[in-house]
Backbone of each chain as ProteinMPNN parsed JSONL, in Angstrom:
{"seq_chain_A": "GENVEQHPSTLSVQEGDSAVIKCTYSDSASNYFPWYKQELGKRPQLIIDIRSNVGEKKDQRIAVTLNKTAKHFSLHITETQPEDSAVYFCAATPVGGTSYDKVIFGPGTSLSVIP", "coords_chain_A": {"N_chain_A": [[6.52, 60.761, -50.781], [9.799, 59.656, -49.638], [12.52, 61.977, -49.884], [15.8, 62.628, -50.687], [18.411, 64.833, -50.278], [21.68, 65.969, -51.228], [24.884, 67.301, -50.567], [28.241, 68.531, -51.071], [27.923, 68.327, -54.696], [30.251, 67.782, -56.002], [33.537, 67.311, -54.727], [36.713, 68.254, -53.83], [39.709, 67.47, -52.321], [42.83, 67.86, -50.577], [45.203, 65.302, -50.129], [45.183, 63.795, -46.951], [43.719, 65.781, -45.759], [40.427, 66.548, -44.376], [37.149, 65.388, -45.338], [33.801, 66.333, -45.825], [30.495, 65.396, -46.221], [27.176, 66.277, -46.728], [23.776, 65.518, -45.988], [20.23, 65.744, -46.382], [16.957, 64.733, -45.409], [13.483, 63.996, -46.063], [11.352, 62.557, -44.984], [10.073, 62.002, -41.924], [9.688, 59.538, -40.852], [11.776, 57.948, -41.583], [14.398, 55.831, -40.552], [16.811, 54.617, -40.831], [20.02, 55.014, -42.068], [22.137, 54.629, -44.478], [25.456, 54.804, -45.911], [27.053, 54.79, -49.032], [29.804, 53.815, -51.05], [30.933, 54.22, -54.295], [33.005, 53.073, -56.634], [34.431, 53.724, -59.856], [32.729, 51.998, -62.341], [32.015, 49.962, -60.673], [29.998, 48.171, -58.241], [27.819, 49.74, -55.808], [29.105, 50.035, -52.506], [28.482, 49.353, -49.169], [29.587, 51.491, -46.634], [29.321, 52.61, -44.13], [26.776, 52.904, -41.648], [23.894, 54.3, -39.971], [21.553, 54.322, -37.345], [18.355, 55.573, -36.253], [18.289, 55.839, -33.519], [20.712, 56.535, -32.676], [23.237, 59.018, -32.382], [25.749, 59.417, -33.422], [28.306, 57.675, -35.166], [31.285, 55.83, -35.523], [33.911, 54.585, -37.546], [36.978, 53.765, -37.786], [38.561, 55.838, -39.986], [36.24, 56.975, -40.8], [33.204, 58.605, -40.101], [29.833, 59.077, -39.092], [27.213, 61.354, -38.567], [24.066, 62.133, -37.105], [21.208, 64.111, -37.091], [18.205, 64.023, -36.037], [16.132, 65.763, -35.483], [16.562, 67.968, -37.111], [16.626, 66.64, -39.46], [19.011, 65.963, -40.741], [22.013, 64.421, -41.881], [25.435, 63.457, -41.85], [28.525, 62.649, -43.467], [31.797, 62.038, -42.491], [35.09, 62.043, -43.43], [38.251, 61.447, -42.382], [41.778, 62.257, -42.621], [42.215, 61.837, -45.446], [42.784, 59.693, -48.273], [44.207, 58.844, -51.483], [42.831, 56.577, -52.409], [40.335, 56.946, -51.419], [38.965, 58.331, -53.253], [36.036, 58.523, -55.062], [32.532, 58.022, -55.84], [30.173, 59.034, -53.523], [27.26, 58.023, -51.908], [24.533, 59.053, -50.0], [21.779, 57.73, -48.134], [18.372, 56.998, -47.279], [16.008, 55.252, -45.322], [12.665, 54.898, -45.402], [9.865, 54.194, -43.254], [10.166, 51.087, -41.714], [10.896, 49.159, -38.87], [11.284, 45.82, -37.86], [12.486, 44.913, -40.063], [14.206, 46.15, -42.889], [13.133, 48.704, -45.146], [12.515, 49.965, -48.456], [15.303, 51.604, -49.934], [16.166, 54.91, -50.381], [18.076, 56.923, -52.422], [20.444, 59.607, -52.233], [21.63, 62.173, -54.543], [24.364, 61.9, -54.9], [27.928, 62.388, -54.339], [30.833, 63.34, -55.813], [33.949, 62.573, -54.923], [37.218, 63.697, -54.929], [40.493, 62.982, -54.163], [43.414, 64.605, -53.881], [46.701, 63.792, -54.507]], "CA_chain_A": [[7.557, 59.804, -50.434], [11.074, 60.174, -49.144], [13.391, 62.694, -50.803], [17.106, 62.818, -50.061], [19.287, 65.778, -50.945], [23.073, 65.729, -50.859], [25.789, 68.38, -50.961], [28.225, 69.08, -52.421], [27.879, 67.32, -55.755], [31.648, 67.414, -56.211], [34.394, 67.741, -53.631], [38.119, 67.974, -54.088], [40.505, 67.754, -51.123], [44.216, 67.415, -50.582], [45.453, 64.097, -49.338], [45.429, 64.087, -45.544], [42.673, 66.664, -45.248], [39.143, 65.915, -44.102], [36.055, 65.621, -46.283], [32.492, 66.257, -45.199], [29.365, 65.359, -47.153], [25.966, 66.488, -45.944], [22.512, 65.091, -46.588], [18.978, 65.996, -45.686], [15.873, 63.862, -45.855], [12.187, 64.661, -45.872], [10.367, 61.72, -44.296], [10.431, 61.845, -40.513], [9.594, 58.123, -40.494], [13.028, 57.266, -41.912], [15.12, 55.492, -39.326], [18.059, 53.924, -41.159], [20.724, 55.92, -42.98], [23.415, 54.05, -44.915], [26.315, 55.513, -46.857], [27.662, 53.886, -49.989], [30.919, 54.272, -51.877], [30.909, 53.553, -55.59], [34.141, 53.334, -57.508], [34.059, 53.7, -61.265], [32.487, 50.689, -62.926], [31.762, 48.93, -59.666], [28.731, 48.279, -57.534], [27.914, 50.496, -54.546], [29.5, 49.248, -51.349], [28.139, 49.981, -47.892], [30.793, 51.813, -45.861], [28.907, 52.865, -42.756], [25.354, 53.219, -41.543], [23.493, 54.771, -38.654], [20.12, 54.195, -37.09], [17.818, 56.811, -35.695], [18.451, 55.905, -32.069], [22.122, 56.847, -32.429], [23.564, 60.326, -32.93], [27.037, 59.403, -34.1], [28.943, 56.36, -35.27], [32.606, 55.992, -36.104], [34.614, 53.378, -37.943], [38.321, 54.166, -38.197], [38.629, 57.222, -40.497], [34.921, 57.392, -41.267], [32.203, 58.823, -39.059], [28.56, 59.612, -39.554], [26.42, 61.995, -37.534], [22.653, 62.227, -37.435], [20.385, 65.04, -36.331], [16.846, 63.669, -36.451], [15.252, 66.927, -35.391], [16.771, 68.779, -38.316], [16.624, 65.72, -40.607], [20.317, 66.084, -41.381], [23.063, 63.492, -41.511], [26.679, 63.826, -42.527], [29.654, 61.709, -43.524], [33.085, 62.684, -42.27], [36.253, 61.201, -43.706], [39.476, 62.121, -41.942], [43.056, 61.774, -43.187], [41.839, 61.255, -46.733], [43.811, 59.03, -49.076], [43.77, 58.77, -52.882], [41.863, 55.484, -52.625], [39.007, 57.389, -51.005], [38.323, 58.953, -54.413], [34.895, 57.718, -55.518], [31.254, 58.696, -55.647], [29.551, 58.633, -52.27], [25.814, 58.219, -51.869], [23.796, 58.86, -48.763], [20.475, 57.134, -48.389], [17.459, 56.949, -46.137], [14.99, 54.213, -45.425], [11.412, 55.239, -44.723], [9.166, 53.116, -42.542], [11.141, 50.346, -40.916], [10.425, 48.054, -38.048], [12.32, 44.818, -37.658], [13.138, 44.677, -41.347], [14.358, 47.404, -43.584], [12.283, 48.964, -46.29], [13.264, 50.418, -49.622], [16.328, 52.611, -49.695], [16.121, 56.029, -51.311], [19.422, 57.459, -52.488], [20.736, 60.972, -52.62], [22.176, 62.278, -55.898], [25.769, 61.511, -54.94], [29.033, 63.35, -54.254], [32.062, 62.827, -56.402], [35.084, 63.004, -54.108], [38.549, 63.514, -55.492], [41.564, 63.233, -53.203], [44.581, 64.965, -54.677], [47.928, 63.384, -53.787]], "C_chain_A": [[8.828, 60.488, -49.982], [11.853, 60.872, -50.257], [14.704, 62.982, -50.072], [17.924, 63.783, -50.907], [20.703, 65.632, -50.393], [23.938, 66.847, -51.399], [27.178, 68.147, -50.366], [28.115, 67.972, -53.459], [29.287, 66.876, -56.135], [32.478, 68.014, -55.081], [35.816, 67.308, -53.931], [38.919, 68.394, -52.856], [41.927, 67.277, -51.324], [44.338, 66.161, -49.703], [45.812, 64.483, -47.905], [44.412, 65.018, -44.92], [41.396, 65.869, -44.981], [38.125, 66.265, -45.179], [34.735, 65.432, -45.546], [31.418, 66.321, -46.276], [28.089, 65.407, -46.321], [24.718, 66.083, -46.714], [21.341, 65.52, -45.724], [17.924, 65.04, -46.236], [14.546, 64.49, -45.46], [11.216, 63.874, -44.999], [10.81, 61.452, -42.857], [10.323, 60.395, -40.05], [10.873, 57.355, -40.82], [13.825, 57.017, -40.655], [16.415, 54.723, -39.569], [18.735, 54.693, -42.279], [22.076, 55.323, -43.358], [24.169, 54.992, -45.846], [27.018, 54.486, -47.736], [28.793, 54.59, -50.731], [30.862, 53.5, -53.183], [32.108, 53.99, -56.408], [33.706, 53.119, -58.956], [33.894, 52.273, -61.778], [32.169, 49.587, -61.942], [30.414, 49.148, -58.982], [28.897, 49.146, -56.289], [28.242, 49.552, -53.392], [29.141, 50.026, -50.094], [29.415, 50.253, -47.094], [30.469, 52.099, -44.399], [27.418, 53.157, -42.758], [25.035, 53.662, -40.118], [21.985, 54.629, -38.527], [19.647, 55.364, -36.254], [17.959, 56.914, -34.18], [19.891, 56.226, -31.661], [22.439, 58.188, -33.062], [24.861, 60.344, -33.727], [27.588, 57.978, -34.097], [30.263, 56.528, -35.992], [33.202, 54.629, -36.431], [35.928, 53.793, -38.564], [38.286, 55.608, -38.712], [37.268, 57.777, -40.915], [33.975, 57.552, -40.084], [30.942, 59.37, -39.698], [27.827, 60.209, -38.366], [24.991, 62.143, -38.023], [21.97, 63.213, -36.507], [18.938, 64.815, -36.778], [15.902, 64.856, -36.42], [15.334, 67.75, -36.661], [16.705, 67.946, -39.584], [17.889, 65.891, -41.434], [21.18, 64.899, -40.977], [24.269, 63.73, -42.393], [27.691, 62.693, -42.451], [30.934, 62.503, -43.382], [34.181, 61.667, -42.549], [37.484, 61.988, -43.299], [40.698, 61.484, -42.612], [42.833, 61.108, -44.544], [43.05, 60.73, -47.497], [43.308, 58.948, -50.518], [42.739, 57.677, -53.133], [40.477, 55.807, -52.095], [38.259, 58.055, -52.171], [37.257, 58.019, -54.98], [33.653, 58.6, -55.462], [30.617, 58.138, -54.379], [28.063, 58.977, -52.311], [25.318, 58.08, -50.436], [22.43, 58.296, -49.113], [19.657, 57.131, -47.107], [16.412, 55.879, -46.396], [13.756, 54.649, -44.668], [10.771, 54.005, -44.125], [10.201, 52.361, -41.734], [10.48, 49.286, -40.079], [11.562, 47.087, -37.862], [13.048, 44.499, -38.95], [13.186, 45.99, -42.092], [13.395, 47.494, -44.762], [13.159, 49.488, -47.424], [14.203, 51.559, -49.251], [16.256, 53.668, -50.789], [17.467, 56.735, -51.263], [19.441, 58.951, -52.775], [21.406, 60.994, -53.981], [23.657, 61.969, -56.014], [26.736, 62.678, -54.855], [30.264, 62.696, -54.833], [33.25, 63.413, -55.642], [36.392, 62.691, -54.829], [39.573, 63.881, -54.431], [42.852, 63.415, -54.0], [45.852, 64.61, -53.92], [48.854, 64.575, -53.553]], "O_chain_A": [[8.927, 61.715, -49.946], [11.854, 60.433, -51.407], [14.701, 63.52, -48.965], [18.106, 63.572, -52.106], [20.9, 65.227, -49.247], [23.763, 67.293, -52.533], [27.285, 67.615, -49.261], [28.207, 66.793, -53.116], [29.494, 65.733, -56.541], [32.161, 69.079, -54.552], [36.081, 66.147, -54.243], [38.819, 69.534, -52.402], [42.191, 66.396, -52.143], [43.66, 66.011, -48.687], [46.629, 65.374, -47.672], [44.254, 65.048, -43.7], [41.297, 64.687, -45.31], [38.226, 67.297, -45.841], [34.571, 64.504, -44.755], [31.438, 67.202, -47.136], [27.94, 64.678, -45.34], [24.62, 66.279, -47.925], [21.451, 65.641, -44.504], [18.0, 64.601, -47.384], [14.494, 65.397, -44.629], [10.353, 64.46, -44.346], [11.8, 60.761, -42.617], [10.812, 60.054, -38.973], [11.034, 56.219, -40.374], [13.922, 57.887, -39.789], [17.041, 54.236, -38.627], [18.122, 54.991, -43.304], [23.054, 55.496, -42.631], [23.579, 55.864, -46.483], [27.508, 53.461, -47.261], [28.739, 55.791, -50.998], [30.756, 52.273, -53.184], [32.205, 55.146, -56.821], [32.734, 52.416, -59.23], [34.801, 51.448, -61.663], [32.063, 48.419, -62.316], [29.784, 50.194, -59.139], [30.006, 49.272, -55.771], [27.732, 48.434, -53.311], [29.457, 51.209, -49.971], [30.23, 49.352, -46.898], [31.296, 51.841, -43.525], [26.868, 53.607, -43.763], [25.807, 53.427, -39.188], [21.246, 54.799, -39.496], [20.445, 56.059, -35.626], [17.76, 57.992, -33.62], [20.245, 56.195, -30.483], [21.968, 58.477, -34.161], [25.048, 61.189, -34.603], [27.368, 57.198, -33.169], [30.355, 57.28, -36.962], [33.022, 53.657, -35.696], [35.981, 54.136, -39.745], [38.004, 56.52, -37.935], [37.169, 58.929, -41.337], [33.957, 56.721, -39.176], [30.994, 60.046, -40.726], [27.822, 59.63, -37.28], [24.746, 62.264, -39.223], [22.135, 63.156, -35.288], [18.507, 65.365, -37.791], [14.982, 64.949, -37.232], [14.32, 68.175, -37.215], [16.727, 68.501, -40.683], [17.844, 65.956, -42.662], [21.086, 64.424, -39.846], [24.14, 64.153, -43.542], [27.709, 61.9, -41.51], [31.137, 63.51, -44.06], [34.198, 60.575, -41.98], [37.73, 63.076, -43.819], [40.658, 60.352, -43.093], [43.217, 59.958, -44.755], [44.164, 61.243, -47.385], [42.099, 58.981, -50.747], [41.863, 57.839, -53.983], [39.542, 55.033, -52.294], [37.058, 58.309, -52.077], [37.541, 56.874, -55.332], [33.719, 59.77, -55.085], [30.535, 56.924, -54.191], [27.672, 60.077, -52.7], [25.641, 57.114, -49.746], [21.986, 58.379, -50.258], [20.19, 57.247, -46.003], [15.996, 55.641, -47.53], [13.779, 54.76, -43.442], [11.127, 52.883, -44.483], [11.056, 52.993, -41.112], [9.584, 48.587, -40.553], [12.709, 47.509, -37.719], [14.113, 43.881, -38.931], [12.308, 46.839, -41.939], [12.919, 46.488, -45.288], [14.387, 49.453, -47.348], [13.916, 52.364, -48.365], [16.282, 53.349, -51.978], [17.944, 57.101, -50.189], [18.571, 59.483, -53.466], [21.722, 59.936, -54.526], [24.16, 61.791, -57.123], [26.417, 63.802, -55.242], [30.683, 61.626, -54.392], [33.514, 64.613, -55.719], [36.627, 61.568, -55.274], [39.523, 64.973, -53.865], [43.312, 62.508, -54.694], [46.055, 65.082, -52.801], [49.925, 64.418, -52.966]]}, "seq_chain_B": "SAVISQKPSRDICQRGTSLTIQCQVDSQVTMMFWYRQQPGQSLTLIATANQGSEATYESGFVIDKFPISRPNLTFSTLTVSNMSPEDSSIYLCSVDGTISGYTFGSGTRLTVV", "coords_chain_B": {"N_chain_B": [[27.52, 39.304, -44.992], [24.98, 39.063, -47.566], [25.624, 37.319, -50.645], [25.416, 38.161, -53.98], [24.637, 37.018, -57.167], [24.556, 38.293, -60.298], [23.244, 38.361, -63.549], [22.823, 38.948, -67.11], [26.165, 40.39, -67.23], [26.545, 42.398, -68.995], [24.931, 43.669, -71.933], [24.081, 44.109, -75.353], [21.382, 45.271, -77.056], [18.757, 45.09, -79.494], [16.47, 47.664, -80.365], [13.078, 47.443, -79.347], [13.13, 44.831, -78.544], [13.326, 42.473, -75.743], [14.894, 42.085, -72.546], [15.936, 39.892, -70.043], [16.973, 40.044, -66.749], [18.796, 38.413, -64.246], [18.919, 37.652, -60.772], [20.574, 35.964, -58.26], [20.66, 34.913, -54.958], [22.736, 34.019, -52.195], [21.528, 33.303, -49.875], [18.421, 33.124, -48.059], [16.228, 35.821, -48.479], [14.092, 38.459, -47.452], [13.135, 40.712, -48.918], [13.709, 41.888, -52.227], [15.265, 44.25, -54.324], [15.064, 46.316, -57.176], [17.106, 48.437, -59.057], [17.822, 51.278, -61.129], [20.546, 52.775, -62.733], [21.562, 55.456, -64.331], [24.098, 56.747, -66.534], [26.516, 58.461, -64.673], [24.71, 59.171, -62.766], [22.519, 58.947, -59.862], [21.158, 56.18, -57.969], [18.092, 54.861, -58.886], [15.133, 53.66, -57.62], [13.357, 51.009, -58.981], [11.473, 48.954, -58.412], [10.1, 46.953, -55.742], [10.449, 43.637, -54.739], [8.701, 41.082, -53.344], [8.561, 37.764, -52.185], [5.991, 35.699, -53.33], [4.1, 37.628, -53.732], [2.828, 40.343, -55.735], [5.106, 42.577, -57.35], [6.016, 45.797, -56.067], [5.792, 48.85, -57.558], [7.657, 51.824, -58.223], [6.923, 55.328, -58.634], [6.576, 56.238, -61.975], [7.455, 53.921, -63.086], [6.293, 50.959, -64.591], [4.495, 47.853, -64.577], [4.099, 46.589, -67.041], [6.227, 47.404, -68.557], [8.452, 46.779, -67.024], [8.386, 43.945, -66.021], [8.504, 41.79, -63.191], [9.728, 38.917, -61.573], [9.493, 36.775, -58.72], [10.093, 34.034, -57.662], [10.983, 32.546, -55.476], [12.713, 32.717, -52.272], [15.331, 33.301, -52.859], [15.816, 34.229, -55.382], [15.305, 36.364, -58.231], [13.927, 37.998, -61.097], [14.23, 40.623, -63.488], [12.632, 42.046, -66.18], [13.282, 43.976, -68.99], [11.231, 45.458, -71.137], [10.248, 45.735, -74.612], [12.347, 47.473, -75.589], [13.937, 50.69, -75.779], [16.349, 53.176, -76.874], [16.478, 54.882, -74.664], [16.335, 53.251, -72.496], [18.823, 52.381, -72.021], [21.17, 51.717, -69.643], [22.488, 51.061, -66.347], [21.481, 48.281, -64.555], [20.626, 47.221, -61.376], [20.336, 44.755, -58.854], [19.3, 44.44, -55.464], [19.535, 43.434, -52.065], [17.861, 42.994, -48.986], [19.7, 43.217, -46.24], [19.213, 43.254, -43.621], [20.631, 42.952, -40.823], [23.237, 43.447, -41.713], [23.008, 45.408, -43.574], [22.086, 46.728, -46.82], [23.009, 44.997, -49.774], [24.463, 44.896, -53.055], [24.009, 43.525, -56.349], [26.333, 42.882, -59.027], [25.596, 44.329, -61.185], [24.018, 45.077, -64.364], [24.962, 46.091, -67.425], [23.274, 47.703, -69.793], [22.867, 48.275, -73.18], [21.0, 49.779, -75.654], [20.365, 49.602, -78.992]], "CA_chain_B": [[26.457, 39.844, -45.818], [24.568, 38.2, -48.663], [26.369, 37.384, -51.904], [24.452, 38.186, -55.085], [25.127, 36.777, -58.524], [23.67, 38.954, -61.251], [23.641, 38.166, -64.937], [24.17, 39.083, -67.642], [26.895, 41.56, -66.76], [26.302, 43.445, -69.984], [24.312, 43.197, -73.165], [23.693, 45.086, -76.368], [20.113, 44.756, -77.563], [18.062, 45.856, -80.513], [15.239, 48.289, -79.881], [11.874, 46.647, -79.54], [13.268, 43.504, -77.944], [13.275, 42.428, -74.284], [16.026, 41.459, -71.869], [15.654, 39.475, -68.672], [18.129, 40.079, -65.87], [18.583, 37.486, -63.136], [19.705, 37.785, -59.554], [20.551, 34.806, -57.377], [21.263, 35.251, -53.673], [23.225, 32.81, -51.545], [20.741, 33.05, -48.673], [17.045, 33.575, -48.207], [16.021, 37.222, -48.11], [12.69, 38.835, -47.505], [12.841, 41.637, -50.011], [14.722, 42.188, -53.231], [14.993, 45.549, -54.924], [15.668, 46.56, -58.486], [17.447, 49.831, -59.265], [18.417, 51.695, -62.388], [21.537, 53.838, -62.563], [21.979, 56.016, -65.614], [25.49, 57.205, -66.455], [26.792, 59.649, -63.878], [23.561, 59.519, -61.929], [22.289, 58.164, -58.666], [20.37, 54.963, -58.138], [16.648, 55.083, -58.826], [14.429, 52.422, -57.339], [12.31, 50.638, -59.931], [10.412, 48.206, -57.75], [10.412, 46.05, -54.638], [9.899, 42.315, -55.023], [8.528, 40.156, -52.236], [8.173, 36.433, -52.633], [4.597, 35.347, -53.128], [3.179, 38.73, -54.016], [3.238, 41.17, -56.882], [6.084, 43.613, -57.044], [5.525, 47.16, -55.852], [6.538, 49.72, -58.462], [7.788, 53.23, -57.885], [6.33, 56.25, -59.587], [7.289, 56.328, -63.238], [7.781, 52.573, -63.557], [5.072, 50.154, -64.679], [4.716, 46.423, -64.689], [4.164, 46.169, -68.438], [7.555, 47.743, -69.065], [9.464, 46.136, -66.187], [7.832, 42.829, -65.237], [9.419, 41.209, -62.208], [9.33, 37.655, -60.959], [10.14, 36.438, -57.449], [9.524, 32.706, -57.419], [11.377, 32.031, -54.163], [13.383, 33.702, -51.416], [16.725, 33.504, -53.254], [15.927, 34.502, -56.82], [14.37, 37.306, -58.844], [14.262, 38.486, -62.43], [13.661, 41.873, -64.0], [12.635, 42.1, -67.633], [13.109, 45.289, -69.611], [10.443, 45.081, -72.306], [10.085, 46.686, -75.726], [13.391, 48.434, -75.256], [14.312, 51.834, -76.607], [17.658, 53.673, -76.439], [16.361, 55.525, -73.356], [16.47, 52.216, -71.47], [20.242, 52.101, -71.825], [21.462, 52.072, -68.265], [22.928, 49.94, -65.52], [20.405, 47.791, -63.698], [21.203, 46.517, -60.228], [19.45, 44.218, -57.837], [19.79, 44.658, -54.11], [18.784, 42.657, -51.105], [17.743, 43.477, -47.622], [20.612, 42.459, -45.391], [18.702, 43.376, -42.255], [21.657, 43.358, -39.879], [24.464, 43.898, -42.38], [22.715, 46.444, -44.549], [21.774, 46.306, -48.164], [24.099, 44.715, -50.685], [24.083, 44.997, -54.458], [24.621, 42.712, -57.368], [27.407, 43.558, -59.773], [24.996, 45.201, -62.183], [23.9, 44.705, -65.779], [25.091, 47.281, -68.278], [22.429, 47.502, -70.967], [22.914, 49.251, -74.269], [19.956, 49.525, -76.642], [20.747, 50.257, -80.257]], "C_chain_B": [[26.173, 38.902, -46.986], [25.452, 38.398, -49.888], [25.364, 37.242, -53.037], [25.168, 37.934, -56.4], [24.115, 37.357, -59.492], [24.173, 38.693, -62.661], [22.511, 38.514, -65.888], [24.863, 40.325, -67.083], [26.729, 42.725, -67.726], [25.63, 42.832, -71.202], [24.034, 44.387, -74.068], [22.472, 44.528, -77.075], [19.529, 45.675, -78.623], [16.802, 46.483, -79.916], [14.046, 47.425, -80.228], [11.941, 45.257, -78.94], [13.211, 43.61, -76.426], [14.503, 41.727, -73.743], [15.606, 41.108, -70.457], [16.954, 39.384, -67.887], [17.82, 39.209, -64.654], [19.464, 37.836, -61.952], [19.481, 36.582, -58.654], [21.295, 35.163, -56.091], [21.653, 33.965, -52.963], [22.512, 32.501, -50.235], [19.326, 33.573, -48.891], [16.896, 35.007, -47.708], [14.553, 37.578, -48.298], [12.38, 39.671, -48.738], [14.027, 41.734, -50.963], [14.292, 43.461, -53.95], [15.711, 45.645, -56.266], [15.853, 48.06, -58.689], [17.942, 50.044, -60.698], [19.387, 52.827, -62.089], [21.994, 54.288, -63.938], [23.353, 56.629, -65.455], [25.65, 58.494, -65.666], [25.685, 60.043, -62.928], [23.48, 58.626, -60.689], [21.477, 56.91, -58.993], [18.89, 55.288, -57.938], [15.954, 53.743, -58.638], [13.331, 52.198, -58.367], [11.157, 49.985, -59.198], [10.986, 47.359, -56.623], [9.708, 44.729, -54.879], [9.879, 41.466, -53.766], [8.074, 38.814, -52.773], [6.704, 36.193, -52.33], [3.617, 36.472, -53.345], [3.685, 39.522, -55.205], [4.225, 42.234, -56.438], [5.4, 44.965, -56.869], [6.399, 48.115, -56.637], [6.539, 51.158, -57.974], [7.157, 54.085, -58.982], [7.2, 56.341, -60.829], [7.681, 54.983, -63.82], [6.52, 51.721, -63.518], [5.4, 48.709, -64.977], [4.836, 45.97, -66.135], [5.54, 46.402, -69.031], [8.643, 46.968, -68.322], [8.849, 44.995, -65.372], [8.894, 42.171, -64.386], [8.844, 39.882, -61.732], [10.106, 37.447, -59.67], [9.61, 35.083, -57.018], [9.879, 32.104, -56.067], [12.197, 33.078, -53.433], [14.836, 33.951, -51.795], [16.893, 33.979, -54.687], [14.888, 35.519, -57.273], [14.85, 37.645, -60.244], [13.559, 39.795, -62.701], [13.744, 41.807, -65.518], [12.446, 43.542, -68.075], [12.47, 45.018, -70.969], [10.411, 46.175, -73.357], [11.083, 47.837, -75.592], [13.577, 49.541, -76.284], [15.671, 52.326, -76.113], [17.621, 54.337, -75.054], [16.473, 54.526, -72.207], [17.928, 51.837, -71.228], [20.663, 52.617, -70.462], [22.143, 50.883, -67.594], [21.773, 49.573, -64.603], [21.043, 46.945, -62.597], [20.103, 45.937, -59.354], [20.119, 44.422, -56.473], [18.935, 43.836, -53.166], [18.854, 43.298, -49.737], [18.619, 42.626, -46.722], [20.256, 42.518, -43.931], [19.803, 43.85, -41.305], [22.849, 43.996, -40.585], [24.215, 44.963, -43.423], [22.479, 45.871, -45.927], [23.047, 46.045, -48.964], [23.56, 44.668, -52.104], [24.715, 43.894, -55.287], [25.626, 43.543, -58.155], [26.872, 44.423, -60.906], [24.971, 44.601, -63.582], [23.938, 45.978, -66.595], [24.371, 47.008, -69.583], [22.602, 48.643, -71.945], [21.873, 48.851, -75.3], [20.288, 50.321, -77.895], [19.602, 50.197, -81.264]], "O_chain_B": [[26.999, 38.064, -47.347], [25.959, 39.491, -50.139], [24.558, 36.312, -53.049], [26.181, 38.565, -56.702], [22.951, 36.956, -59.501], [25.369, 38.789, -62.936], [21.344, 38.39, -65.517], [24.209, 41.207, -66.527], [26.768, 43.889, -67.327], [25.747, 41.634, -71.463], [23.789, 45.504, -73.613], [22.522, 43.431, -77.633], [19.782, 46.88, -78.636], [16.151, 45.886, -79.058], [14.012, 46.766, -81.267], [10.922, 44.575, -78.837], [13.066, 44.704, -75.881], [15.085, 40.872, -74.411], [14.998, 41.918, -69.757], [17.909, 38.732, -68.309], [16.721, 39.263, -64.103], [20.609, 38.26, -62.113], [18.347, 36.231, -58.329], [22.423, 35.654, -56.134], [20.984, 32.942, -53.106], [22.859, 31.534, -49.556], [19.076, 34.366, -49.798], [17.388, 35.352, -46.634], [13.874, 37.06, -49.185], [11.466, 39.359, -49.501], [15.186, 41.669, -50.552], [13.104, 43.707, -54.152], [16.81, 45.121, -56.45], [14.923, 48.85, -58.525], [18.407, 49.122, -61.367], [19.093, 53.722, -61.297], [22.728, 53.575, -64.623], [23.737, 56.996, -64.345], [24.998, 59.497, -65.958], [25.716, 61.127, -62.347], [24.263, 57.693, -60.508], [21.161, 56.635, -60.151], [18.5, 55.908, -56.949], [16.167, 52.807, -59.409], [12.488, 53.065, -58.6], [10.006, 50.4, -59.335], [12.186, 47.091, -56.563], [8.516, 44.697, -55.186], [10.926, 41.169, -53.192], [7.285, 38.75, -53.716], [6.232, 36.449, -51.222], [2.414, 36.287, -53.16], [4.835, 39.379, -55.622], [4.182, 42.721, -55.308], [4.347, 45.231, -57.449], [7.608, 48.186, -56.414], [5.566, 51.644, -57.397], [6.898, 53.622, -60.093], [8.417, 56.502, -60.737], [8.189, 54.918, -64.94], [5.77, 51.751, -62.543], [6.44, 48.389, -65.552], [5.604, 45.053, -66.428], [5.967, 45.663, -69.918], [9.635, 46.551, -68.92], [8.798, 45.081, -64.145], [10.041, 42.015, -64.807], [7.64, 39.745, -61.518], [11.247, 37.892, -59.546], [8.777, 34.992, -56.117], [9.156, 31.244, -55.563], [12.359, 34.198, -53.918], [15.516, 34.732, -51.129], [18.022, 34.117, -55.156], [13.758, 35.544, -56.785], [16.045, 37.583, -60.534], [12.455, 40.047, -62.218], [14.81, 41.541, -66.074], [11.556, 44.24, -67.59], [13.092, 44.42, -71.846], [10.528, 47.363, -73.057], [10.708, 49.005, -75.495], [13.397, 49.345, -77.486], [16.105, 51.93, -75.031], [18.631, 54.349, -74.351], [16.685, 54.925, -71.062], [18.225, 51.054, -70.326], [20.531, 53.805, -70.164], [22.343, 49.835, -68.209], [21.168, 50.432, -63.962], [21.878, 46.079, -62.854], [19.064, 46.564, -59.145], [21.338, 44.555, -56.367], [17.762, 43.576, -53.433], [19.782, 44.033, -49.402], [18.32, 41.459, -46.469], [20.918, 41.905, -43.094], [19.891, 45.043, -41.017], [23.405, 44.981, -40.099], [25.154, 45.381, -44.1], [22.652, 44.675, -46.16], [24.031, 46.775, -48.846], [22.373, 44.434, -52.332], [25.799, 43.398, -54.979], [25.743, 44.753, -57.963], [27.63, 45.172, -61.522], [25.783, 43.744, -63.933], [23.064, 46.837, -66.476], [24.807, 46.18, -70.383], [22.497, 49.817, -71.588], [21.863, 47.713, -75.769], [20.465, 51.539, -77.858], [19.737, 50.695, -82.382]]}, "name": "protein", "num_of_chains": 2, "seq": "GENVEQHPSTLSVQEGDSAVIKCTYSDSASNYFPWYKQELGKRPQLIIDIRSNVGEKKDQRIAVTLNKTAKHFSLHITETQPEDSAVYFCAATPVGGTSYDKVIFGPGTSLSVIPSAVISQKPSRDICQRGTSLTIQCQVDSQVTMMFWYRQQPGQSLTLIATANQGSEATYESGFVIDKFPISRPNLTFSTLTVSNMSPEDSSIYLCSVDGTISGYTFGSGTRLTVV"}
């Protein structure tokens, strides 16, 4: 089955700097890659996603890149703010089609933005 | 995106008992998923529930321990049976948002004593 790895496990940046989180996946059939932000005590919230027919997607300060050949995808957060502090999970969906299949999560990255 | 109501939000249970967690969605969805999140850990998929068929369980999870019901396209339950302290965790349901991505219920924090 699908296996998702994520690095680093913890990341500390100064406010205003950029943060990059990298993930790899194992199943070449995966074609949907969401990223979730989870604040302490709250449910995971989808912040951005990318599909396998796209190499990059951007939404304001957040961008995601995908390299299907290498089975790598990354989250980039620019101009970080203290409210970006949270645990971030990458995920991959094997199989696919017109409807999504189960989502397999990476182990998570705890991001701390230092004011 | 779909709105999910999950209950109970938390419970403290005696070992050996069972707890049923409910998820109600405000729209019809094809698939519902049940996850477990242990403290400080990632989300682990327990099973996938499709309406009208038996749930599909992931490796390490069995129906006798985690029976699931999916009576219609807006509702599902997960039961944690014969609980032990190792079952203490947060349990979350999730739905397939198709266009808008997956969304999660607010979670059930279970403590087994």
